[in-house]
N, C-alpha and C positions, 0 to 999 in steps of 0.2 A: 150082551149083559148090561151094558153102560147104559145102553137107550131104554132098556127094560126097567132096570132099577132108577133111574133118573125120572122116566115119564112117570113112575109108579111114587116118587118122592122120597125114596130111599138112597138118600144122597151118603150115607155112610157106606153103603154096601157099595154103591157105584165106585166110590173112592177106593174101597177095598180092592175092587176089580183092578182099578187102573194101577194100583200099586203093586199088585202080583204080576203083572204085565211083564214079560222080560223086556220088552221095548215100549215105551210109553212118551215118548218125544215126538209123538205125531199130532200137530194141530186138530187134527180131526177129531181126535179122543176128547181133547179139552173142549172143542167147540160143542161137541155133542152133550157135554155137561152143562156147558154154558147153557145151550137152548133148553134144557130141563130146567136150569135155574131161574130161566126167563117165565117159564111155565108156572113155576111154584111161588116165585117172587123171592128166591132163597139168594139175598146178597153175599152173605158169607162165604158159602161154596162158590157163588159165581165170582166172587172175588179171587179166589184161587184159582178156578178154572181159566178165568181171565188173564191173570199173572202167568200161568204155565203156558196159556195160547200165545200170549205175544211174546214171550221168551224164545220160545221156538220157530215162531213166525209173526212178524209184525204186520200181520194182515188186517184189512179194514173191519171183517166179520166180527171178529171177537169185540171191536170196540163198539160196533152199532148194537150187537147182543147186551154186552155190559151197559150202555147209556139206556137201553130198553128197561133192563132191569131196574135202574135207579128210577126212571121216571115212572114205571110202574109202583114203585114204593114211595111215592112222593119225596125222593131225593133230587131234584133239580140241578142244584149246586154239582151234586158229585157228576150228575149226568153232563152238565155244561164242561168239569173239568175234563172227563174222558174225551169228550169232542174235541176241545183243544189239544190234549196230548196228541189225539189221531192227526190232527193236523199240522201239528208240529213236527210229527214223526213223518208226514209225507205221506200217509197211507192212503191219501185221495189220489196218489198214483197208480194204486192198483184199481183194477176195473171192478166196480161194485154199482149197483143201480139202487143207491140210496142218498137221501140230503146229506148225510154227515161226510161222504166222500167228495161231494160235489160242492163243498163248502156252505150248504145250507143248514137250516137249524131243524 
């Protein structure tokens, strides 16, 4: 349901489904929502999903998606901050085939 609501841009419904789940400490749930936020350019919900995803698992995917959202919305400074945080947290140690995790821009 999160995918369906997220892809349709119904973020309130997607968040309601997540909060009603008995176990929502799975980064996949939040990365799914974060991916939908990238599609729609929703920075507010994207930031919520990002914060939850990295709280659970400090993986590189969340950083890349959040940086992409910021870039798509013309928020380059925020994207650079996210990239810096990812590198400081050593997210690049995780296997990921993207420039962020390989020290690029």
